[in-house]
Residue, then its C-alpha position, 0 to 999 in steps of 0.5 A: m404818212q405815205n412811203i414806198i413799201i416793197i412786198t416779196r414774201t407774200a407775192v412769192a408765197a402766192v406763186s407757190l400756190l398757183a397752178v394755172t395756165l397763163t400768158f404775158p405779152h413781153p416775150g423773153t430770149a434765152q440762149g445756151i446751146e450751139t447749132q450747125a444750122r445757118e438759121a435756127i429758132v426754138l420757141d415756146p409758143q405758150t409764152d412767146t419765149v425764144l429759147l434759141n435764136k441764131n440768125a432767126d431774123d435774117s432773110m433766107p429762102p424758105a424753099s417748101m416751108s413756104k407751103m405752110m402759108t399756102v395751106y394756111l390760106l386754104f384752111e382759112s377758106l375752109k373755116d370761113g365756109r368758102v370751100s369744103l373738103d369735098d369741093k373739087f379744084r381743076v388741074s390746069e396745064n400750068a400747074w401740071r407743067t410747072g409743079g407736076a412730074k415734068s417740073g422735076s420738083s416734089t409733085m402729087f402727080l396730078p393729071p392735067n385737066s383733071e379734078v381733085r378734092v380739096e382734101d386730097l389737095i391738103r394731104g398732097i401739099i403737106v405729106q407729098s410736098g406737091g408743087d402741083a397741088c399748091i399751084v392748083v390751090a393758088e389758081n382756084l382760090a385767087g385766079s393765078e399763082e401771082a395773085f395768090a402770092r400777093r394774098m400770102t404776103a398780105k396775110a403774113q404781115e397781118i399775123g406778124m410775119k413782118n419779114s416775109n415776102f412771097v412771089n409763089a405758092t411752092g417755094w420755088p427759088n426766086p431772089d424775092h421770095r424771102t422769110t425768116a426762121h422767126d416768121l416761120a415759127i409764127l406761122a407754125e404757132r398761128t397754124i396750130n392755134d387757128f385751125p385745130e380742126y384741120y391741124h391733124y393733117y400735118s401729122e399724117r405720115e403717108f398719102t396715096y394719090n393716083d396709085i402713088r404712095q409717098s411718105n411725109r418728109n418730116p423726120l420728126l414724125y417717125g420717132y420723136a415723142g410728141a411730134d405732130g407737124l409741120k414742114t420740110g424744105h430743100t433747095e440748093e440755096a436754102g439747104y435742108g430746112l424744117t419747121g417742126t413741133a412736138m408736144q410733151d406733158g402738155r407743153r409745146l415747143v416749135v423749132v425751125v432750122n435751115g441751111l443744114d447740109s443733109n437730110k440726116a443733119r436736118a433730122s438730128e439737129s431738129a431733134r437735138l434742139l427740141d430735146w434741149g428745150f424740153r430738158e433745160f426749160d419749163n413753164y411756170a404759172l405765176f398769176k392769173n387775171g383777177d388774182t389778188v396779189e396783195i391786200a393793202p391798207v387804205w388811208l381815210g377810206t370807208a374800208p380799212t384795206v383794198e385787194m390789189k388785183i392783177n389784170r392779166d395772166i403771167h406765165i414764164t418760161m425759164t430754166r430751173k436754175a433761174r426759177r430758184n433765183m426768181k424775185v417777185t416784188v409788189k411796190y405801192q404806197s402805204p397806206i393808199p389814200a382814199p377815195l379809190t375806184v375799182g380798176q384804178q392802178v394802186g401799184m406795180l408787180t415786178v418779176e425778175a430772174p438772172g438772165f431774163e427780161t424783167i416783167e412789170a405788171p400793174l396792180t389795180a384796186g379790187a373794189d370801190v373805197g370811198q373817202l371818210g366824211m369830215f368827222g371820220r377824217l378828223g377822227a382818223a387823223l387824231e388816231f394817227l397822231l395819238w397811235g401812229e395808225s391809220g385806217 
């Protein structure tokens, strides 16, 4: 009386009718372009799909891209109410000597023993890449840069940056100060999503402090459509790097490149990889949480059918060519035997496409369906014997 049934026509038809924003928890990985960057990743954060991965999980020096984590912790303090934009932090002699003009690195030119507003420090880190501003934040939030770096590492582990270790707040070269391109992409995504009220600072092109005007080093901000962040980095060991992002037609991509040999290469390569990601891939909304995927017959039930519901959102990123060959399959026993309780798994949805990771999602009963009483079961059995039907 029961057999495995595969439904493809109904599921595919349902896909064509849906237009919703969805996610699924099993990121796929695509590939199809070369890059001169030593490490690189292109990520669609909406679906956690990695479009390009070149040594993206290899340990690397992040240089000033580390400062995104410094800013992340400062944003967290602002959101929690522990700090306000108008609070003032004191500039220590150490911050001035280690990260100021005397250090020979990028600086906000903070005077020693002065006080500076938190909002100015945010701009000093993001726009001017000021090492002195990073140290001031670290010392005022954690007491010392070393203690702050431990917080950076702990927060990295907490948000999924499993291969990151920070020993300072600036990205100053240290053999133990390491992350990965993938981890930086995660940090970019979390920054955008966790702090929408503060993220706009990453799109500012210039900032003047102490009568010194400096421009943002992020080349994407000066002409790439939809670019609104994040941070560059450069040391001799790291090469030229960039964690960047852009939003086009409601879709965001994150790119991380590192190990390039010039500022020009950093600008052109990040833009080229974003162009490729926007051009070659698109997001497809398949199902949203609570959608009815199929209506299945029930055996010996108080209702003849039950709705098969999907209990999570499914939204995939793939090439247009792969989309044309996508196959959506629903598998279940037909008829499904009663009794059924709402939320009980009754089938499985599978989404397959060439070159992409298969997605599987359980389908559950949309309602309680009781079992027929003894006389009802006898009647249904007789009906089945006579006509080969069930209900």
